[in-house]
N, C-alpha and C positions, 0 to 999 in steps of 0.2 A: 720590163721593170716590175719588181715586186710591189704588190699593193699593200704595203705595211699599214697604211692609214685609211683603209677602205671604210671603216666605221667612223671616221672623223669628219665632222662638218665644220667648215671654215667660212666665215663671212668676211669679205674684203670691202672695206669702205675707202681704202687707200687708192691713190692714183699716181701717175707718172712711172717711176722705176723701182725705188727701194721697196716699198710695201708690196706692189704687185709681184716683184721677184720672189718674195716670201710665199705668197699665195700659189705661185706656179710651182715652187719647190714641193709643196705639199700635194698639189694636183698631180704631179709626176709620180708621187708615191701612193696614189690611189685615193686621196681625200676628195670629198665632195666640196668643191670651192665655188661659192656664189659671190660674184662680183656685183655689188650694188653701185651703179654709177650715177652721176649727177644729171638728172633729166634736163635741167635748165641750161647746161652747157653742151648738151648733145653727147654726154658721156665723158670718159677719160680724155683729158686734153691731148694725150699722145696719139689718139686715133687720127688727129689731123696733122701730126708732125711728119709730113710726107716729103720725100725727095722729089726733085723736079720731074723725074721720070715716072713718079707715081701720081702726079697731080690729077690726071684724067681718069685714074682708076677708081672705081666705086668702092673697092675694098678698103679696109682699115690700113693704116700705115704699117710698114715693116717694123717701125719702132714699137708701135703698140703690140704687135704680134711677138716681139722678142721676149715678153714677160707675162703673156696672158694665155698661153696654151692650156687647154684642158679645163677651162672655167665655164660656168654658166653666168651669163650677164643679164642683169635687170636694170632698167632705168627707173629712178625714183627722185622726187623732189622732197628732201627731208624736212623742208619748211612747210610742206603741205601735210595736213593732218592725216588724210587718207593714206598717202604714201608712207608717212612715218609709221602709222599703225601696222601697215603691211610689212614694213621693214623690221619693226620690233618683234613681230611674230616669228620672223625668220631668225633673228638674233636670239630670241628666247630658247630656240632649239639648238643653237650653235655651241661648239666646243671652244672655238677660237674666233675672236674678232680682231681684224687687222685694220688699223686706222692711221691716218697722218693728219689729224685735225690741227689747225692753228690754235695757239693758246686761247682758251676761253670759248672757242667755237662749239666744242662738244657739250659744254655746260648749257649754252644757249639753246641747243637743240634737244637737250635732255638725253644725250647719248654719251655722257661721261660714265666712267666706271661705276661710281656710286649709284647712279640711277639704274644702270643695266644689271648690276649684281642683285638688285632687288627682284628682278624677274628671272634671273639665271645665276644662281650662286656658284655654279661650276664653270662659269665663263672665264676664259683666259683672254684678257683684254690687252692687246699688244699695240702700243702706240709709237709712232715714229715722229720725231721733231727735228728741227735743224740745230738749235742750240740748247734745248732743254725745255722742260714743261712750263717754265715761267718766263720764257723769252719768246715773244711773238715776231722776232726779226725773220723776214722771209729768207729761206735758204735753198739755193740750188747748187748742184754739184760743183760747178765751176767756182762759185763763191767760197765753198768749203775748201776746195783745192787751194785757193788763194789764202784763205784765212788760217789754214792749219799747216802752212809751210811747204806743201807739195810743189806749188808753182814756183816758189822762190828757188828751189834747188833743182827744178826740172828744166832741161834744155841745154843749149851749148853755151860755153863761157862767152861773156861779153855780148850776149844776145838777149832779146826780150824773154820774159817768163813764158813758159809754155804749158798749156792745159794738157793733161793726159787725154788721149783720144776716146777713151771709154769713161763713162761716169762711175769710176771705181769707188768713190766715196759712198755713193748710193748703194752700190753692190756690197761694199764692206759693211755698211749699216744693216743691209738685208741679212747678211750672214750672222751678224750679232743678234738680230731679232729671231732668226731661226733657232739659234742656240738657246736663247732665252725661252722660247716657246717649248722646245724639247724638254728643258729643265722643268718648266711649269707643268707640263703634262706628266712628268715623273712625280712631281710633288703632289699633283691632284690625285694620282693613283694611290698615294699613301694617305692623303688627308681628306680627299673628297671635295676640296675647296678650289675655287678658281683663284686668279691673281691678276694684278695689274703690272704690266711690263712697259718700261719706257726706254727707248733707245734713241740717242741723238746722233745726227750725222757728224757733229763736231767731235764728240768723244770717240766715235768709231774711227774717224780719221786719225785722231791723236794716238789711239791705241795701235794704229797701223804704221806709225813712224819708225818703230823697231830700232834697228841699229843707228839710224840717223839721230833719233832722239837720245839714245844712250851716249853717242859720241859727244853730243852737246852737254848732257846732264853730268857726265863724268869728267870730261877733260876740256869742256868749253870749245870743242871743235865745231865751227860754224859750217854746216853743209852748204856748199856753193854749187853752181851749175857745172857739171862734169860730162855732159853728153851721156854716153852709154857707159862711161867708166864707173868704177866702184871706189869709194874712199878708203876702204880697208884691205882691198885685194888687188893684186896686179900680176899678170894681165887678166883682166876680167871685164867683159863688155867691150873690149877693143876689137875693131874691125880692120881686117887686113885684105889687101887686094892680091890676087894670085897672078901668075904668069899669063893666064888666059883672060885676064880682065874681070874675073869674078871675085866674089867676096866671101870671107869666112869670119865668123865672130867666135871669140874664145871666152871660156869661163874656167880659168885655171884656179882650182880651189885648194890643191895640196902640193907639197914639194915633189911628190912622185909624178903628178900631172906635169909639172914644169920640166922635170928632167926628161920625161918621155917626149914632151914637146920639142925640147932642144935636140934630142936624138933624131927625131923625124926630120927636123929642119937642118940637121947636120951642123949644129952649133954647140956641141957638147961642152967644149972648152969655155965658151961664154957662160954657159949655165953654171959652171963651177966658180966663176969669179965672185969675190966677196960681195960686191955691190949687187949681185943678182941671185946669190945662192940661198936666200931666205925671202919669205914674202915681205917682211918688214923692210928689207933692203930694196926689194923691187918696187915697193910703194914709194920709198924715198927717192929712188933713181928712175922713176916711171918714164920720164921723157926720153932718157937715153935708152932704156929698155925697149920702148915702143919703136924707136928708130932702128935698132938692131933687128927686131922682129920683122919690121916692114921690108928691110933689105933681104931677109931670109925667105919670106913668103913669096916674093916675086920670082923666085927660082923654080917654083913648082906650080903645076896646074891644080885647080880646085879639086877635081875628082880624085886625083892620086893622094892628095893630102887628107881628104875626108875619109878615104878608105883606110889610110894608115892610122889616122886619129881613132877611128872606130875600133880597129884591131888592138890598139894599145890603150884604149879607154881614156883618151884625152878629150875632155869636154869641149866640143866645138860644133858649130852649126852654120846654117845659111839663113839669110833674112828673107822670109817669104811674104809675098803679098796675099790678100785674102783668097784669091783664086787658087794660089799654090797651097795655102793652108788646107783648103777643102778638097785637094787632091790626095791628102794624106789619109790612109785607111783609118787611123785613130780619130780623125776629125769627122769622117763620114759616119762613124759610130755614134757621134754626138748630135746628129740631125734629127729633129722632130718635125712632123708634118701633120696638120689637122685635116679635117674632112673637106675644107675649102681649098686645100692645096697650099696654105700658108706654111712657110718653113721658119724654124728658129733652132737655136742650139739648146740642148738640155741644160738645166741648172743643176741637175744631180750628176756629179762627175765621179761618183764612187760605185764600185761593184760590191754587192752583198752576197757572198757565196755561202 
């Protein structure tokens, strides 16, 4: 990995996932990231979020390690004057400060932006909140998934709401904050001045509703639970069983994809029928479409279909568990390991050539 930010000093006062994911991003790119953790609680709370098989392990949790690679950690009680002065000395030399203070907490500690820019005018102060700077409502990822519509539309029809299995709202907020910091660094290069950045989990989640939000805002289409299916495309996200009892998932995005699919499945005439020959018609007649495809898929083995799909550029794949994911060469390229043998995946997923 290129050390783009080897001259950048970042102080992280944030805990849990969103803020630390931002610190790790910059650490991967060469920045000096100092994580100041709460001495009174024994550090970041996620150090203790262990799986049952980790309970007797003296190391930190796998959860903590997923977003804290490459950092230097210090314990401090910011309500203690000595610890606070020591922390302020570090912040005075920092380029970026990442925080997730509750509303009013930073002011009480004298660690708000107005106080800190007096000792470091070039400081980029990046703060994460749940619902905004003036709202002290506690916010955790699952609550934001519920509050911003994700859980309502996630899951199978006529089944309870389902949480996404990764804290994606936290991660999306982290991405928003990374982008804001990069813009602030560009601005500081031009002006010499620092800035205050504020990102909320709520706005980050709403910004990520994408087509589901537009479907509602433009035509009052209420997104409901559809399992893996897509409201605008068919067949997309549908899973079919093959002759040998295995599964294939489809992501048919164009008319050419669909016609090639029909050719491989030997149902070309069906593909020409009016109720299936455009995406809009397929969405309208989805139930009948899926039934026809189910009957076609069971005539073939998984391997022969996947080979044919790859040859004719039909988007299809298999559903992998975590072990199978990390058998993929591309996944192996994403593994990081620290000096203690702790492993995690990279947060930087781009190549800069």
